[in-house]
VODRENPA-144167 format. One record per atom (N, C-alpha, C): residue in one letter; atom name; x, y, z. Coordinates in nm, 4 decimals, padded with zeros to 6 digits. Layout:
<atom 'a','CA',<X,Y,Z>>,
...
//
This chain:
<atom 'm','N',<01.1633,06.2037,01.3527>>,
<atom 'm','CA',<01.2847,06.2865,01.3585>>,
<atom 'm','C',<01.4039,06.1932,01.3631>>,
<atom 't','N',<01.4913,06.2211,01.2777>>,
<atom 't','CA',<01.6241,06.1385,01.2620>>,
<atom 't','C',<01.7068,06.1693,01.3802>>,
<atom 'p','N',<01.7575,06.0545,01.4495>>,
<atom 'p','CA',<01.8458,06.0769,01.5760>>,
<atom 'p','C',<01.9746,06.1490,01.5159>>,
<atom 'l','N',<02.0375,06.2251,01.6097>>,
<atom 'l','CA',<02.1668,06.2968,01.5737>>,
<atom 'l','C',<02.2775,06.1914,01.5659>>,
<atom 'l','N',<02.3437,06.1905,01.4539>>,
<atom 'l','CA',<02.4601,06.1020,01.4340>>,
<atom 'l','C',<02.5761,06.1651,01.4798>>,
<atom 't','N',<02.6555,06.0952,01.5586>>,
<atom 't','CA',<02.7861,06.1438,01.6119>>,
<atom 't','C',<02.8879,06.0346,01.5882>>,
<atom 'a','N',<03.0233,06.0854,01.5874>>,
<atom 'a','CA',<03.1374,05.9956,01.5669>>,
<atom 'a','C',<03.1371,05.8930,01.6711>>,
<atom 'e','N',<03.1074,05.9276,01.8115>>,
<atom 'e','CA',<03.1261,05.8303,01.9109>>,
<atom 'e','C',<03.0017,05.7324,01.9017>>,
<atom 'g','N',<02.8970,05.7677,01.8569>>,
<atom 'g','CA',<02.7654,05.6847,01.8544>>,
<atom 'g','C',<02.7757,05.5838,01.7374>>,
<atom 't','N',<02.8532,05.6133,01.6261>>,
<atom 't','CA',<02.8473,05.5291,01.5154>>,
<atom 't','C',<02.9990,05.4441,01.5031>>,
<atom 's','N',<03.0851,05.4837,01.6003>>,
<atom 's','CA',<03.2215,05.4215,01.5795>>,
<atom 's','C',<03.2240,05.2702,01.6059>>,
<atom 'r','N',<03.2867,05.2025,01.5241>>,
<atom 'r','CA',<03.3001,05.0414,01.5318>>,
<atom 'r','C',<03.4553,05.0209,01.4860>>,
<atom 't','N',<03.4956,04.9005,01.5231>>,
<atom 't','CA',<03.6188,04.8520,01.4756>>,
<atom 't','C',<03.5970,04.6894,01.4524>>,
<atom 'v','N',<03.6829,04.6494,01.3625>>,
<atom 'v','CA',<03.6810,04.5181,01.3240>>,
<atom 'v','C',<03.8328,04.4697,01.3124>>,
<atom 'q','N',<03.8587,04.3516,01.3720>>,
<atom 'q','CA',<03.9893,04.2923,01.3577>>,
<atom 'q','C',<04.0041,04.2017,01.2410>>,
<atom 't','N',<04.0868,04.2221,01.1554>>,
<atom 't','CA',<04.1196,04.1416,01.0352>>,
<atom 't','C',<04.2558,04.0933,01.0265>>,
<atom 'g','N',<04.2836,03.9728,01.0772>>,
<atom 'g','CA',<04.4228,03.9291,01.0973>>,
<atom 'g','C',<04.5047,04.0221,01.1970>>,
<atom 'k','N',<04.6053,04.0741,01.1465>>,
<atom 'k','CA',<04.6778,04.1611,01.2559>>,
<atom 'k','C',<04.6431,04.3177,01.2210>>,
<atom 'w','N',<04.5451,04.3348,01.1375>>,
<atom 'w','CA',<04.4877,04.4800,01.1243>>,
<atom 'w','C',<04.3695,04.5056,01.2039>>,
<atom 'k','N',<04.3686,04.6210,01.2616>>,
<atom 'k','CA',<04.2428,04.6671,01.3279>>,
<atom 'k','C',<04.1971,04.7850,01.2448>>,
<atom 'n','N',<04.0637,04.7618,01.1868>>,
<atom 'n','CA',<04.0050,04.8761,01.1066>>,
<atom 'n','C',<03.8881,04.9427,01.1857>>,
<atom 'h','N',<03.8891,05.0638,01.1478>>,
<atom 'h','CA',<03.7845,05.1551,01.2112>>,
<atom 'h','C',<03.6858,05.1912,01.1035>>,
<atom 'y','N',<03.5555,05.1868,01.1350>>,
<atom 'y','CA',<03.4462,05.2365,01.0554>>,
<atom 'y','C',<03.3368,05.2924,01.1381>>,
<atom 'n','N',<03.2513,05.3561,01.0680>>,
<atom 'n','CA',<03.1279,05.4264,01.1358>>,
<atom 'n','C',<03.0066,05.3542,01.0588>>,
<atom 'e','N',<02.9115,05.3156,01.1514>>,
<atom 'e','CA',<02.7932,05.2433,01.1086>>,
<atom 'e','C',<02.6685,05.3126,01.1689>>,
<atom 'a','N',<02.5714,05.3353,01.0696>>,
<atom 'a','CA',<02.4488,05.4054,01.1179>>,
<atom 'a','C',<02.3284,05.3635,01.0282>>,
<atom 'g','N',<02.2158,05.3781,01.0827>>,
<atom 'g','CA',<02.0990,05.3505,00.9935>>,
<atom 'g','C',<02.0631,05.2010,00.9767>>,
<atom 't','N',<01.9556,05.1836,00.8865>>,
<atom 't','CA',<01.9078,05.0575,00.8530>>,
<atom 't','C',<01.9060,05.0601,00.7036>>,
<atom 'g','N',<01.8654,04.9348,00.6493>>,
<atom 'g','CA',<01.8486,04.9179,00.5078>>,
<atom 'g','C',<01.9726,04.8807,00.4395>>,
<atom 'r','N',<01.9773,04.9007,00.2988>>,
<atom 'r','CA',<02.0807,04.8628,00.2183>>,
<atom 'r','C',<02.2212,04.9411,00.2602>>,
<atom 'p','N',<02.3285,04.8754,00.2682>>,
<atom 'p','CA',<02.4446,04.9451,00.3123>>,
<atom 'p','C',<02.5053,05.0264,00.1975>>,
<atom 'v','N',<02.5730,05.1306,00.2419>>,
<atom 'v','CA',<02.6412,05.2406,00.1575>>,
<atom 'v','C',<02.7812,05.2488,00.2060>>,
<atom 'l','N',<02.8847,05.2093,00.1259>>,
<atom 'l','CA',<03.0204,05.2310,00.1567>>,
<atom 'l','C',<03.0736,05.3456,00.1186>>,
<atom 'm','N',<03.1254,05.4378,00.2105>>,
<atom 'm','CA',<03.1756,05.5741,00.1631>>,
<atom 'm','C',<03.3280,05.5556,00.2126>>,
<atom 'l','N',<03.4096,05.5764,00.1002>>,
<atom 'l','CA',<03.5531,05.5709,00.1258>>,
<atom 'l','C',<03.6230,05.7234,00.1203>>,
<atom 'h','N',<03.7035,05.7459,00.2044>>,
<atom 'h','CA',<03.7667,05.8786,00.2178>>,
<atom 'h','C',<03.8908,05.8754,00.1456>>,
<atom 'g','N',<03.9462,05.9887,00.1085>>,
<atom 'g','CA',<04.0759,06.0155,00.0479>>,
<atom 'g','C',<04.1849,06.0271,00.1616>>,
<atom 's','N',<04.2876,06.1010,00.1229>>,
<atom 's','CA',<04.3956,06.1142,00.2226>>,
<atom 's','C',<04.4194,06.2768,00.2324>>,
<atom 'g','N',<04.4969,06.2975,00.3392>>,
<atom 'g','CA',<04.5368,06.4402,00.3539>>,
<atom 'g','C',<04.4777,06.4986,00.4834>>,
<atom 'p','N',<04.5022,06.6241,00.5137>>,
<atom 'p','CA',<04.4600,06.6740,00.6448>>,
<atom 'p','C',<04.3046,06.6816,00.6446>>,
<atom 'g','N',<04.2437,06.6243,00.7514>>,
<atom 'g','CA',<04.1023,06.6156,00.7719>>,
<atom 'g','C',<04.0273,06.5223,00.6930>>,
<atom 'a','N',<04.0851,06.4330,00.6186>>,
<atom 'a','CA',<04.0182,06.3364,00.5472>>,
<atom 'a','C',<03.9514,06.2275,00.6135>>,
<atom 'm','N',<04.0048,06.1983,00.7300>>,
<atom 'm','CA',<03.9450,06.0972,00.8222>>,
<atom 'm','C',<03.8531,06.1594,00.9336>>,
<atom 'g','N',<03.8385,06.2876,00.9278>>,
<atom 'g','CA',<03.7662,06.3457,01.0371>>,
<atom 'g','C',<03.6004,06.3322,01.0169>>,
<atom 'w','N',<03.5314,06.3209,01.1272>>,
<atom 'w','CA',<03.3900,06.3088,01.1262>>,
<atom 'w','C',<03.3264,06.4166,01.0540>>,
<atom 'n','N',<03.3804,06.5423,01.0759>>,
<atom 'n','CA',<03.3272,06.6705,01.0131>>,
<atom 'n','C',<03.3285,06.6574,00.8643>>,
<atom 't','N',<03.4171,06.5808,00.8123>>,
<atom 't','CA',<03.4365,06.5772,00.6598>>,
<atom 't','C',<03.3163,06.4855,00.5975>>,
<atom 'f','N',<03.2713,06.3837,00.6580>>,
<atom 'f','CA',<03.1576,06.2974,00.5979>>,
<atom 'f','C',<03.0383,06.2911,00.6861>>,
<atom 'g','N',<03.0352,06.3298,00.8027>>,
<atom 'g','CA',<02.9292,06.3250,00.9001>>,
<atom 'g','C',<02.7992,06.3901,00.8382>>,
<atom 'p','N',<02.8205,06.5108,00.7828>>,
<atom 'p','CA',<02.7047,06.5828,00.7208>>,
<atom 'p','C',<02.6415,06.5105,00.5956>>,
<atom 'n','N',<02.7164,06.4374,00.5330>>,
<atom 'n','CA',<02.6663,06.3584,00.4152>>,
<atom 'n','C',<02.5848,06.2398,00.4648>>,
<atom 'm','N',<02.6193,06.1720,00.5795>>,
<atom 'm','CA',<02.5469,06.0767,00.6257>>,
<atom 'm','C',<02.4033,06.1095,00.6656>>,
<atom 'r','N',<02.4014,06.2214,00.7062>>,
<atom 'r','CA',<02.2661,06.2822,00.7597>>,
<atom 'r','C',<02.1755,06.2934,00.6334>>,
<atom 'r','N',<02.2270,06.3205,00.5230>>,
<atom 'r','CA',<02.1517,06.3545,00.4016>>,
<atom 'r','C',<02.1033,06.2267,00.3216>>,
<atom 'l','N',<02.1721,06.1074,00.3525>>,
<atom 'l','CA',<02.1575,05.9848,00.2698>>,
<atom 'l','C',<02.0030,05.9343,00.2830>>,
<atom 'p','N',<01.9345,05.9311,00.3941>>,
<atom 'p','CA',<01.8063,05.8822,00.3982>>,
<atom 'p','C',<01.7129,05.9565,00.3017>>,
<atom 'n','N',<01.7365,06.0740,00.2572>>,
<atom 'n','CA',<01.6552,06.1425,00.1692>>,
<atom 'n','C',<01.7004,06.1439,00.0234>>,
<atom 'a','N',<01.8126,06.0752,00.0006>>,
<atom 'a','CA',<01.8630,06.0611,-00.1253>>,
<atom 'a','C',<01.7886,05.9630,-00.2158>>,
<atom 's','N',<01.7738,05.9854,-00.3413>>,
<atom 's','CA',<01.7152,05.8690,-00.4260>>,
<atom 's','C',<01.8300,05.8074,-00.5085>>,
<atom 'g','N',<01.7995,05.6862,-00.5567>>,
<atom 'g','CA',<01.8954,05.6182,-00.6352>>,
<atom 'g','C',<01.8898,05.4694,-00.6381>>,
//
């Protein structure tokens, strides 16, 4: 059974110079970088969280 992914459980930050960047990290294996657009809700976990749950079953 795949563990439930949450925004809080996958939330990470990295400091690069004077910028602090937020990202979510989950799973193992080869990394997949998902970039979001802009606008209302674009940065919300509800926007991309469901896609992260589907990735382990994706082929490619």
